[in-house]
C-alpha positions as CSV (number, residue, x, y, z in Angstrom):
1,X,200.8,-3.7,-67.9
2,X,198.5,-6.5,-68.8
3,X,200.0,-10.0,-68.9
4,X,200.7,-11.4,-72.3
5,X,198.2,-14.3,-72.0
6,X,195.4,-11.7,-71.1
7,X,196.2,-9.7,-74.2
8,X,196.2,-12.9,-76.3
9,X,192.8,-13.8,-74.9
10,X,191.4,-10.3,-75.7
11,X,192.7,-10.7,-79.3
12,X,191.1,-14.1,-79.6
13,X,187.8,-12.6,-78.2
14,X,187.8,-9.7,-80.7
15,X,188.5,-12.0,-83.6
16,X,185.8,-14.4,-82.5
17,X,183.4,-11.5,-82.2
18,X,184.1,-10.5,-85.8
19,X,183.9,-14.0,-87.1
20,X,181.0,-15.3,-85.0
21,X,182.9,-18.6,-84.9
22,X,185.8,-20.0,-82.9
23,X,187.0,-22.1,-85.8
24,X,187.1,-19.2,-88.2
25,X,188.8,-17.0,-85.6
26,X,191.4,-19.7,-85.0
27,X,192.1,-19.9,-88.7
28,X,192.6,-16.2,-89.0
29,X,194.9,-16.1,-85.9
30,X,196.9,-19.2,-86.9
31,X,195.8,-21.1,-83.7
32,X,193.7,-24.2,-82.9
33,X,190.0,-23.9,-82.3
34,X,190.5,-25.3,-78.8
35,X,193.1,-22.6,-78.0
36,X,190.8,-19.8,-79.0
37,X,187.9,-21.3,-77.0
38,X,190.0,-21.8,-73.9
39,X,191.4,-18.2,-74.2
40,X,187.8,-16.8,-74.3
41,X,186.7,-19.1,-71.4
42,X,189.7,-17.9,-69.4
43,X,188.8,-14.3,-70.2
44,X,185.2,-14.9,-69.1
45,X,186.4,-16.3,-65.8
46,X,188.7,-13.3,-65.2
47,X,185.9,-10.9,-65.9
48,X,183.2,-12.8,-64.1
49,X,180.7,-12.5,-67.0
50,X,179.6,-14.5,-70.0
51,X,180.8,-12.9,-73.3
52,X,179.1,-15.2,-75.8
53,X,176.0,-17.2,-76.2
54,X,177.2,-20.4,-77.7
55,X,175.4,-22.9,-80.0
56,X,176.7,-25.7,-82.1
57,X,176.8,-23.5,-85.2
58,X,177.0,-19.9,-84.1
59,X,178.4,-17.5,-81.5
60,X,176.4,-14.4,-80.4
61,X,177.7,-11.7,-78.1
62,X,175.9,-11.2,-74.8
63,X,175.1,-7.7,-73.6
64,X,178.2,-7.8,-71.5
65,X,180.2,-9.1,-74.5
66,X,179.0,-6.1,-76.5
67,X,180.0,-3.7,-73.8
68,X,183.5,-5.3,-73.5
69,X,184.0,-5.4,-77.3
70,X,183.2,-1.6,-77.5
71,X,185.8,-1.0,-74.8
72,X,188.4,-3.1,-76.5
73,X,187.8,-1.3,-79.8
74,X,188.2,2.1,-78.2
75,X,191.5,0.9,-76.6
76,X,192.8,-0.4,-79.9
77,X,191.9,2.9,-81.6
78,X,193.6,5.0,-78.8
79,X,196.7,2.8,-79.0
80,X,196.9,3.2,-82.8
81,X,196.7,7.0,-82.4
82,X,199.5,6.9,-79.8
83,X,201.7,4.7,-82.0
84,X,201.1,7.0,-84.9
85,X,202.0,10.0,-82.9
86,X,205.3,8.4,-81.6
87,X,206.3,6.9,-85.0
88,X,209.4,8.4,-86.5
89,X,208.7,11.5,-88.6
90,X,212.1,11.1,-90.4
91,X,211.1,8.1,-92.5
92,X,210.0,9.1,-96.0
93,X,206.7,7.5,-97.1
94,X,207.4,5.2,-100.0
95,X,205.9,2.2,-101.8
96,X,202.4,1.3,-103.0
97,X,199.4,2.3,-100.9
98,X,196.1,0.6,-102.0
99,X,193.2,2.7,-100.8
100,X,189.4,2.1,-100.8
101,X,187.1,5.1,-100.6
102,X,183.3,5.6,-100.6
103,X,182.1,6.8,-104.0
104,X,181.1,10.5,-103.7
105,X,182.9,11.3,-100.4
106,X,186.0,9.8,-101.9
107,X,185.9,11.6,-105.2
108,X,185.1,15.0,-103.6
109,X,186.9,15.0,-100.3
110,X,189.2,12.1,-99.4
111,X,190.6,11.4,-102.9
112,X,191.8,14.9,-103.7
113,X,193.4,15.1,-100.2
114,X,195.4,12.0,-100.9
115,X,196.4,13.1,-104.4
116,X,197.7,16.4,-102.9
117,X,199.7,14.3,-100.4
118,X,201.3,12.3,-103.3
119,X,202.6,15.5,-104.8
120,X,204.7,16.0,-101.5
121,X,206.0,12.5,-101.4
122,X,207.2,11.3,-104.9
123,X,208.1,7.9,-103.6
124,X,204.6,7.2,-102.5
125,X,202.5,5.2,-105.1
126,X,198.7,5.5,-104.7
127,X,196.2,3.0,-105.9
128,X,192.8,4.5,-105.2
129,X,189.5,2.7,-105.8
130,X,185.9,3.9,-105.1
131,X,183.1,1.6,-103.8
132,X,180.3,1.9,-101.3
133,X,180.3,-1.9,-100.5
134,X,181.9,-3.3,-97.4
135,X,185.4,-4.5,-98.2
136,X,187.6,-7.1,-96.5
137,X,190.9,-5.3,-96.1
138,X,192.8,-8.5,-95.4
139,X,191.3,-10.8,-98.1
140,X,191.4,-8.0,-100.7
141,X,194.9,-6.8,-99.8
142,X,193.7,-3.2,-99.2
143,X,196.1,-1.1,-97.1
144,X,193.7,1.7,-96.1
145,X,190.0,2.5,-96.3
146,X,187.6,5.2,-95.3
147,X,184.1,4.2,-94.2
148,X,181.0,6.0,-92.9
149,X,178.8,4.6,-90.1
150,X,179.2,2.5,-87.0
151,X,181.7,-0.3,-87.2
152,X,180.9,-3.9,-86.6
153,X,183.7,-5.9,-85.1
154,X,187.0,-5.1,-86.7
155,X,189.2,-6.8,-84.1
156,X,192.1,-7.4,-86.6
157,X,192.0,-3.8,-87.9
158,X,193.4,-0.5,-86.6
159,X,190.9,2.4,-86.5
160,X,191.0,6.1,-86.3
161,X,188.0,8.4,-86.3
162,X,188.2,11.2,-88.9
163,X,185.0,13.1,-88.2
164,X,181.2,12.9,-88.6
165,X,178.8,13.1,-91.5
166,X,175.6,15.0,-90.8
167,X,172.3,14.6,-92.8
168,X,170.1,17.5,-94.0
169,X,166.6,17.4,-95.4
170,X,165.9,20.1,-97.9
171,X,163.8,21.1,-100.9
172,X,163.7,23.7,-103.6
173,X,161.9,27.0,-102.8
174,X,159.4,26.4,-105.6
175,X,158.5,23.0,-104.3
176,X,158.0,24.2,-100.7
177,X,155.9,27.1,-102.0
178,X,153.6,24.7,-103.8
179,X,153.5,21.8,-101.3
180,X,154.2,23.5,-98.0
181,X,157.0,23.0,-95.4
182,X,156.7,20.0,-93.1
183,X,157.0,20.9,-89.4
184,X,157.3,17.2,-88.1
185,X,158.7,14.0,-89.7
186,X,155.2,12.5,-89.7
187,X,154.1,15.1,-92.3
188,X,156.5,13.7,-94.8
189,X,153.8,11.2,-95.8
190,X,152.1,14.0,-97.7
191,X,155.3,15.0,-99.6
192,X,157.1,13.9,-102.7
193,X,160.6,12.6,-101.8
194,X,163.7,11.8,-103.8
195,X,165.3,8.7,-102.3
196,X,168.4,6.5,-102.7
197,X,167.8,3.5,-104.9
198,X,168.0,0.4,-102.7
199,X,165.8,-2.2,-104.5
200,X,162.2,-2.9,-103.7
201,X,162.4,-2.2,-99.9
202,X,160.3,0.6,-98.5
203,X,162.3,3.9,-98.3
204,X,162.8,5.4,-94.8
205,X,164.7,8.4,-93.5
206,X,166.5,8.8,-90.2
207,X,165.6,11.3,-87.5
208,X,166.6,12.0,-83.9
209,X,163.9,11.9,-81.3
210,X,164.5,12.0,-77.5
211,X,168.1,11.0,-78.2
212,X,167.1,8.0,-80.2
213,X,167.3,7.3,-83.9
214,X,163.9,6.9,-85.5
215,X,163.1,5.8,-89.1
216,X,160.1,7.3,-91.0
217,X,158.8,5.7,-94.2
218,X,158.6,8.3,-97.0
219,X,156.9,8.3,-100.4
220,X,159.5,8.0,-103.1
221,X,158.7,9.7,-106.5
222,X,162.3,9.3,-107.7
223,X,164.7,6.6,-106.6
224,X,168.3,7.3,-107.7
225,X,171.5,5.5,-106.9
226,X,173.7,8.6,-107.1
227,X,173.8,11.2,-104.3
228,X,174.8,14.1,-106.6
229,X,172.0,13.3,-109.0
230,X,169.5,13.1,-106.1
231,X,170.6,16.7,-105.0
232,X,170.1,17.9,-108.6
233,X,166.6,16.4,-108.7
234,X,165.7,18.2,-105.5
235,X,167.1,21.5,-106.9
236,X,164.8,21.0,-109.9
237,X,161.7,20.7,-107.6
238,X,161.0,17.0,-107.8
239,X,160.6,16.7,-104.0
240,X,162.4,16.7,-100.6
241,X,165.7,14.9,-100.2
242,X,167.8,13.7,-97.2
243,X,171.5,13.8,-98.0
244,X,174.8,14.3,-96.3
245,X,175.1,18.0,-95.5
246,X,178.4,18.5,-97.4
247,X,176.6,17.5,-100.6
248,X,173.8,20.1,-100.4
249,X,175.6,22.9,-98.4
250,X,176.5,24.9,-101.6
251,X,173.0,24.7,-103.0
252,X,171.6,25.9,-99.7
253,X,174.0,28.8,-99.6
254,X,173.0,29.7,-103.1
255,X,169.3,29.5,-102.3
256,X,168.6,26.6,-104.6
257,X,167.6,24.4,-101.7
258,X,166.1,25.2,-98.3
259,X,166.7,23.0,-95.2
260,X,163.6,21.7,-93.3
261,X,163.0,19.7,-90.1
262,X,166.3,21.0,-88.7
263,X,165.1,20.4,-85.2
264,X,164.8,16.6,-86.0
265,X,168.2,16.3,-87.7
266,X,169.5,12.7,-87.5
267,X,172.3,11.7,-85.2
268,X,175.6,12.2,-87.3
269,X,177.4,9.2,-88.6
270,X,181.0,8.7,-87.7
271,X,183.7,8.6,-90.4
272,X,186.6,6.2,-89.9
273,X,189.9,5.3,-91.4
274,X,190.7,1.6,-91.1
275,X,193.9,-0.4,-91.9
276,X,195.3,-3.9,-91.2
277,X,197.4,-4.4,-88.1
278,X,200.1,-5.9,-90.3
279,X,200.9,-2.4,-91.5
280,X,201.1,-0.9,-88.0
281,X,202.2,2.7,-88.3
282,X,204.4,2.4,-91.5
283,X,205.3,5.8,-92.8
284,X,203.0,5.6,-95.9
285,X,199.9,4.6,-93.8
286,X,200.7,7.1,-91.0
287,X,201.2,10.1,-93.3
288,X,198.0,9.2,-95.3
289,X,195.9,8.8,-92.1
290,X,197.3,12.1,-90.7
291,X,196.4,13.9,-93.9
292,X,192.9,12.5,-93.8
293,X,192.5,13.7,-90.2
294,X,193.5,17.2,-91.2
295,X,191.2,17.0,-94.2
296,X,188.1,16.1,-92.2
297,X,188.9,18.4,-89.3
298,X,187.1,21.3,-91.0
299,X,184.6,19.0,-92.7
């Protein structure tokens, strides 16, 4: 077992990584800035590496610091899973559970799963909101959220991986018959593309090449903020589209869309459930996370 001061130093390190500031980390942990700084320095001495590049205004992780942070986050996630598995199954979930879900994934997949759960536990009160922005669970008093993509920091959160989200590029049969089917990502420059609306920045799509993620700029003929409407535009022949596979799978099965560039499919993005440490493995959080794990198991 690790000594208590070592665990405290790791907690201080993870919070400083998330805050990029000893003073902000100290405020969140209820400690003095010097206590956090000394804890991190002690940890660096024990490990024999430098974890942060320090300046008067900013902290930045070194390469060794990033490696150590990834290991700490994996350990926290594994501990959360063990605690959840050992938590008493006899306690009935009760009380209010405030949940934040991504817009479309939440409405189609995660939201219905949680609503079905509420039918089994009448004392559980769900408050579900949908947003694609990054939320601060602690500051916004959110009990549980689902997010897609790699996590940055999160030292004061508990994490459990739910699954992965794959991306598919596809187009309507009529569009491909008229414009041809690309065989390599570079050929997208000659195609009309339906992209996600993200302001004036150039639009790019993700691909996997030699185990690395590459970005290819595409020519956007339609820029739409809603994934479902993007899929509909592609079905109507407006151009190629890159979307999460679960959004276009039915249209592909029905022949309304045809997948292309499958050999260059982007590396899947992880899907996570996150919740504050203060909730630990309370019955209402545990049962909701377990239900989401089962929901995404066949995703």
